[in-house]
MOPAC internal coordinates of N, CA, C and O (Angstrom, degrees):
PM7 1SCF
backbone

  N    0.0000 0     0.00 0     0.00 0    0    0    0
  C    1.4497 1     0.00 0     0.00 0    1    0    0
  C    1.5360 1   109.18 1     0.00 0    2    1    0
  O    1.2310 1   120.45 1   -52.69 1    3    2    1
  N    1.3024 1   116.75 1   127.31 1    3    2    1
  C    1.4536 1   121.50 1   179.90 1    5    3    2
  C    1.5288 1   110.54 1   -88.94 1    6    5    3
  O    1.2310 1   120.39 1   -41.74 1    7    6    5
  N    1.3237 1   116.85 1   138.26 1    7    6    5
  C    1.4714 1   118.89 1   177.01 1    9    7    6
  C    1.5265 1   109.95 1   -67.53 1   10    9    7
  O    1.2310 1   120.13 1   -30.19 1   11   10    9
  N    1.3417 1   117.35 1   149.81 1   11   10    9
  C    1.4662 1   118.88 1   179.91 1   13   11   10
  C    1.5221 1   114.11 1  -129.02 1   14   13   11
  O    1.2310 1   119.90 1   163.25 1   15   14   13
  N    1.3466 1   117.80 1   -16.75 1   15   14   13
  C    1.4698 1   121.50 1  -179.59 1   17   15   14
  C    1.5182 1   110.98 1  -134.90 1   18   17   15
  O    1.2310 1   121.36 1   -36.80 1   19   18   17
  N    1.3186 1   115.01 1   143.20 1   19   18   17
  C    1.4623 1   121.98 1   177.70 1   21   19   18
  C    1.5304 1   109.24 1   -69.77 1   22   21   19
  O    1.2310 1   120.56 1   -45.04 1   23   22   21
  N    1.3167 1   116.53 1   134.96 1   23   22   21
  C    1.4635 1   119.62 1  -179.98 1   25   23   22
  C    1.5245 1   112.34 1   -76.65 1   26   25   23
  O    1.2310 1   119.73 1   165.64 1   27   26   25
  N    1.3457 1   118.12 1   -14.36 1   27   26   25
  C    1.4607 1   121.69 1   179.50 1   29   27   26
  C    1.5237 1   112.52 1   -90.14 1   30   29   27
  O    1.2310 1   120.53 1   127.57 1   31   30   29
  N    1.3518 1   116.60 1   -52.43 1   31   30   29
  C    1.4693 1   119.25 1  -173.76 1   33   31   30
  C    1.5255 1   113.55 1  -116.92 1   34   33   31
  O    1.2310 1   120.41 1   177.78 1   35   34   33
  N    1.3398 1   116.83 1    -2.22 1   35   34   33
  C    1.4692 1   123.34 1   179.96 1   37   35   34
  C    1.5252 1   113.10 1    69.50 1   38   37   35
  O    1.2310 1   120.21 1  -165.30 1   39   38   37
  N    1.3503 1   117.19 1    14.70 1   39   38   37
  C    1.4653 1   121.03 1   175.27 1   41   39   38
  C    1.5154 1   111.15 1   -67.93 1   42   41   39
  O    1.2310 1   120.84 1   -14.77 1   43   42   41
  N    1.3256 1   115.99 1   165.23 1   43   42   41
  C    1.4622 1   121.62 1  -179.07 1   45   43   42
  C    1.5237 1   109.78 1   -80.58 1   46   45   43
  O    1.2310 1   120.38 1   -39.73 1   47   46   45
  N    1.3391 1   116.89 1   140.27 1   47   46   45
  C    1.4570 1   122.26 1   179.57 1   49   47   46
  C    1.5199 1   110.09 1   -95.64 1   50   49   47
  O    1.2310 1   121.24 1   -42.76 1   51   50   49
  N    1.3262 1   115.22 1   137.24 1   51   50   49
  C    1.4546 1   123.31 1  -179.55 1   53   51   50
  C    1.5247 1   108.50 1  -117.28 1   54   53   51
  O    1.2310 1   120.40 1   -47.39 1   55   54   53
  N    1.3330 1   116.84 1   132.61 1   55   54   53
  C    1.4589 1   121.39 1   177.89 1   57   55   54
  C    1.5284 1   109.09 1   -72.10 1   58   57   55
  O    1.2310 1   120.89 1   -47.33 1   59   58   57
  N    1.3196 1   115.90 1   132.67 1   59   58   57
  C    1.4642 1   120.50 1  -178.89 1   61   59   58
  C    1.5082 1   110.35 1  -172.81 1   62   61   59
  O    1.2310 1   120.60 1    39.25 1   63   62   61
  N    1.3182 1   116.46 1  -140.75 1   63   62   61
  C    1.4540 1   121.77 1  -179.92 1   65   63   62
  C    1.5141 1   110.70 1  -139.26 1   66   65   63
  O    1.2310 1   121.05 1   -16.33 1   67   66   65
  N    1.3213 1   115.59 1   163.67 1   67   66   65
  C    1.4570 1   120.82 1  -178.24 1   69   67   66
  C    1.5235 1   110.07 1  -154.03 1   70   69   67
  O    1.2310 1   120.80 1     1.21 1   71   70   69
  N    1.3094 1   116.08 1  -178.79 1   71   70   69
  C    1.4630 1   123.52 1   173.04 1   73   71   70
  C    1.5188 1   108.28 1  -111.18 1   74   73   71
  O    1.2310 1   120.65 1   -32.38 1   75   74   73
  N    1.3130 1   116.37 1   147.62 1   75   74   73
  C    1.4571 1   122.33 1   173.81 1   77   75   74
  C    1.5203 1   106.26 1  -113.16 1   78   77   75
  O    1.2310 1   120.45 1   -59.85 1   79   78   77
  N    1.3215 1   116.74 1   120.15 1   79   78   77
  C    1.4655 1   121.75 1  -177.56 1   81   79   78
  C    1.5247 1   108.57 1  -124.36 1   82   81   79
  O    1.2310 1   121.17 1   -50.96 1   83   82   81
  N    1.3349 1   115.36 1   129.04 1   83   82   81
  C    1.4636 1   119.50 1   179.87 1   85   83   82
  C    1.5264 1   108.89 1  -148.13 1   86   85   83
  O    1.2310 1   120.94 1   -33.65 1   87   86   85
  N    1.3232 1   115.80 1   146.35 1   87   86   85
  C    1.4655 1   121.36 1   175.29 1   89   87   86
  C    1.5259 1   107.40 1   -97.25 1   90   89   87
  O    1.2310 1   120.99 1   -52.64 1   91   90   89
  N    1.3393 1   115.71 1   127.36 1   91   90   89
  C    1.4577 1   122.63 1   177.12 1   93   91   90
  C    1.5219 1   106.29 1  -118.87 1   94   93   91
  O    1.2310 1   121.01 1   -72.05 1   95   94   93
  N    1.3202 1   115.67 1   107.95 1   95   94   93
  C    1.4645 1   124.14 1  -173.66 1   97   95   94
  C    1.5325 1   107.42 1    55.81 1   98   97   95
  O    1.2310 1   119.48 1    70.27 1   99   98   97
  N    1.3319 1   118.60 1  -109.73 1   99   98   97
  C    1.4610 1   119.66 1  -179.61 1  101   99   98
  C    1.5334 1   112.33 1  -107.32 1  102  101   99
  O    1.2310 1   120.42 1  -172.94 1  103  102  101
  N    1.3108 1   116.81 1     7.06 1  103  102  101
  C    1.4643 1   122.08 1  -178.48 1  105  103  102
  C    1.5255 1   110.47 1  -104.10 1  106  105  103
  O    1.2310 1   121.14 1   -31.09 1  107  106  105
  N    1.3216 1   115.43 1   148.91 1  107  106  105
  C    1.4563 1   121.78 1   176.23 1  109  107  106
  C    1.5244 1   107.53 1  -109.44 1  110  109  107
  O    1.2310 1   120.54 1   -55.43 1  111  110  109
  N    1.3246 1   116.58 1   124.57 1  111  110  109
  C    1.4599 1   122.50 1   179.81 1  113  111  110
  C    1.5212 1   108.37 1  -107.29 1  114  113  111
  O    1.2310 1   120.53 1   -53.68 1  115  114  113
  N    1.3403 1   116.59 1   126.32 1  115  114  113
  C    1.4556 1   121.95 1   178.70 1  117  115  114
  C    1.5248 1   108.08 1  -124.50 1  118  117  115
  O    1.2310 1   120.54 1   -55.85 1  119  118  117
  N    1.3249 1   116.57 1   124.15 1  119  118  117
  C    1.4582 1   122.09 1   175.63 1  121  119  118
  C    1.5270 1   105.69 1  -115.88 1  122  121  119
  O    1.2310 1   120.53 1   -60.72 1  123  122  121
  N    1.3224 1   116.60 1   119.28 1  123  122  121
  C    1.4664 1   121.26 1  -176.32 1  125  123  122
  C    1.5237 1   111.15 1  -101.33 1  126  125  123
  O    1.2310 1   121.08 1   -23.50 1  127  126  125
  N    1.3199 1   115.53 1   156.50 1  127  126  125
  C    1.4585 1   121.52 1   173.71 1  129  127  126
  C    1.5144 1   114.79 1    70.68 1  130  129  127
  O    1.2310 1   120.06 1  -145.35 1  131  130  129
  N    1.3144 1   117.49 1    34.65 1  131  130  129
  C    1.4574 1   121.45 1   180.00 1  133  131  130
  C    1.5275 1   109.36 1   -84.57 1  134  133  131
  O    1.2310 1   119.88 1   -51.71 1  135  134  133
  N    1.3425 1   117.83 1   128.29 1  135  134  133
  C    1.4642 1   119.49 1   174.82 1  137  135  134
  C    1.5281 1   109.57 1   -63.30 1  138  137  135
  O    1.2310 1   120.56 1   -45.88 1  139  138  137
  N    1.3238 1   116.54 1   134.12 1  139  138  137
  C    1.4630 1   120.58 1  -177.63 1  141  139  138
  C    1.5211 1   109.85 1  -159.87 1  142  141  139
  O    1.2310 1   121.65 1    -9.87 1  143  142  141
  N    1.3002 1   114.44 1   170.13 1  143  142  141
  C    1.4586 1   122.34 1   169.58 1  145  143  142
  C    1.5147 1   105.84 1  -107.40 1  146  145  143
  O    1.2310 1   119.92 1   -51.08 1  147  146  145
  N    1.3233 1   117.76 1   128.92 1  147  146  145
  C    1.4590 1   121.49 1  -178.25 1  149  147  146
  C    1.5231 1   109.75 1  -118.52 1  150  149  147
  O    1.2310 1   120.87 1   -39.39 1  151  150  149
  N    1.3218 1   115.93 1   140.61 1  151  150  149
  C    1.4578 1   122.00 1   179.18 1  153  151  150
  C    1.5309 1   109.77 1   -73.10 1  154  153  151
  O    1.2310 1   120.54 1   -46.97 1  155  154  153
  N    1.3221 1   116.58 1   133.03 1  155  154  153
  C    1.4736 1   121.41 1   177.55 1  157  155  154
  C    1.5215 1   112.19 1   -65.84 1  158  157  155
  O    1.2310 1   120.31 1   152.98 1  159  158  157
  N    1.3179 1   117.02 1   -27.02 1  159  158  157
  C    1.4685 1   121.21 1  -174.69 1  161  159  158
  C    1.5262 1   113.25 1   -91.28 1  162  161  159
  O    1.2310 1   120.03 1   129.70 1  163  162  161
  N    1.3328 1   117.54 1   -50.30 1  163  162  161
  C    1.4733 1   119.83 1  -172.11 1  165  163  162
  C    1.5295 1   113.65 1  -115.60 1  166  165  163
  O    1.2310 1   119.47 1   179.29 1  167  166  165
  N    1.3228 1   118.61 1    -0.71 1  167  166  165
  C    1.4696 1   124.10 1   178.48 1  169  167  166
  C    1.5224 1   114.79 1    67.33 1  170  169  167
  O    1.2310 1   119.50 1  -167.05 1  171  170  169
  N    1.3235 1   118.57 1    12.95 1  171  170  169
  C    1.4643 1   120.71 1   175.32 1  173  171  170
  C    1.5263 1   108.34 1   -61.56 1  174  173  171
  O    1.2310 1   120.19 1   -43.70 1  175  174  173
  N    1.3388 1   117.25 1   136.30 1  175  174  173
  C    1.4603 1   121.73 1  -178.61 1  177  175  174
  C    1.5235 1   110.49 1  -101.83 1  178  177  175
  O    1.2310 1   121.21 1   -38.11 1  179  178  177
  N    1.3231 1   115.29 1   141.89 1  179  178  177
  C    1.4608 1   122.97 1   177.41 1  181  179  178
  C    1.5178 1   107.89 1  -125.22 1  182  181  179
  O    1.2310 1   120.77 1   -47.58 1  183  182  181
  N    1.3503 1   116.14 1   132.42 1  183  182  181
  C    1.4555 1   122.04 1  -177.91 1  185  183  182
  C    1.5176 1   110.30 1  -111.20 1  186  185  183
  O    1.2310 1   120.64 1   -30.43 1  187  186  185
  N    1.3314 1   116.38 1   149.57 1  187  186  185
  C    1.4552 1   120.30 1   173.71 1  189  187  186
  C    1.5283 1   107.96 1   -71.70 1  190  189  187
  O    1.2310 1   119.75 1   -18.89 1  191  190  189
  N    1.3313 1   118.09 1   161.11 1  191  190  189
  C    1.4678 1   119.79 1   178.16 1  193  191  190
  C    1.5337 1   112.23 1   -57.65 1  194  193  191
  O    1.2310 1   119.97 1   142.53 1  195  194  193
  N    1.3220 1   117.65 1   -37.47 1  195  194  193
  C    1.4622 1   121.12 1   179.10 1  197  195  194
  C    1.5287 1   111.30 1   -63.09 1  198  197  195
  O    1.2310 1   120.11 1   134.78 1  199  198  197
  N    1.3068 1   117.40 1   -45.22 1  199  198  197
  C    1.4697 1   121.70 1   178.78 1  201  199  198
  C    1.5234 1   110.14 1   -65.54 1  202  201  199
  O    1.2310 1   120.04 1   139.63 1  203  202  201
  N    1.3183 1   117.54 1   -40.37 1  203  202  201
  C    1.4775 1   120.86 1   177.67 1  205  203  202
  C    1.5214 1   111.08 1   -59.77 1  206  205  203
  O    1.2310 1   120.05 1   138.51 1  207  206  205
  N    1.3393 1   117.51 1   -41.49 1  207  206  205
  C    1.4696 1   120.93 1   178.38 1  209  207  206
  C    1.5265 1   110.51 1   -64.37 1  210  209  207
  O    1.2310 1   120.07 1   140.13 1  211  210  209
  N    1.3282 1   117.47 1   -39.87 1  211  210  209
  C    1.4610 1   120.70 1   178.81 1  213  211  210
  C    1.5272 1   111.20 1   -64.48 1  214  213  211
  O    1.2310 1   120.51 1   138.91 1  215  214  213
  N    1.3276 1   116.63 1   -41.09 1  215  214  213
  C    1.4725 1   120.61 1   176.95 1  217  215  214
  C    1.5347 1   109.36 1   -62.38 1  218  217  215
  O    1.2310 1   120.47 1   135.80 1  219  218  217
  N    1.3281 1   116.71 1   -44.20 1  219  218  217
  C    1.4698 1   120.61 1   178.88 1  221  219  218
  C    1.5384 1   111.60 1   -58.90 1  222  221  219
  O    1.2310 1   120.42 1   138.62 1  223  222  221
  N    1.3383 1   116.80 1   -41.38 1  223  222  221
  C    1.4755 1   119.87 1   179.30 1  225  223  222
  C    1.5304 1   111.06 1   -64.41 1  226  225  223
  O    1.2310 1   120.36 1   139.91 1  227  226  225
  N    1.3114 1   116.91 1   -40.09 1  227  226  225
  C    1.4733 1   120.87 1   177.66 1  229  227  226
  C    1.5281 1   109.79 1   -63.84 1  230  229  227
  O    1.2310 1   120.62 1   138.33 1  231  230  229
  N    1.3295 1   116.43 1   -41.67 1  231  230  229
  C    1.4742 1   120.99 1  -178.70 1  233  231  230
  C    1.5294 1   112.01 1   -63.98 1  234  233  231
  O    1.2310 1   120.13 1   148.80 1  235  234  233
  N    1.3279 1   117.35 1   -31.20 1  235  234  233
  C    1.4642 1   120.43 1  -179.96 1  237  235  234
  C    1.5074 1   109.84 1   -67.22 1  238  237  235
  O    1.2310 1   120.10 1   180.00 1  239  238  237

């Protein structure tokens, strides 16, 4: 099931790509070109469970 509305602002989600940026201790990790659904209104990104698992593996 694909998400269709943002849980924060109820904006419509568009399939596309995004960047994942996180600080780990004193390092900054940037992963570019991640498939995601992004809110048209607030730009909040939503990842599929498969993409979330891949991000978790990279973070480890």
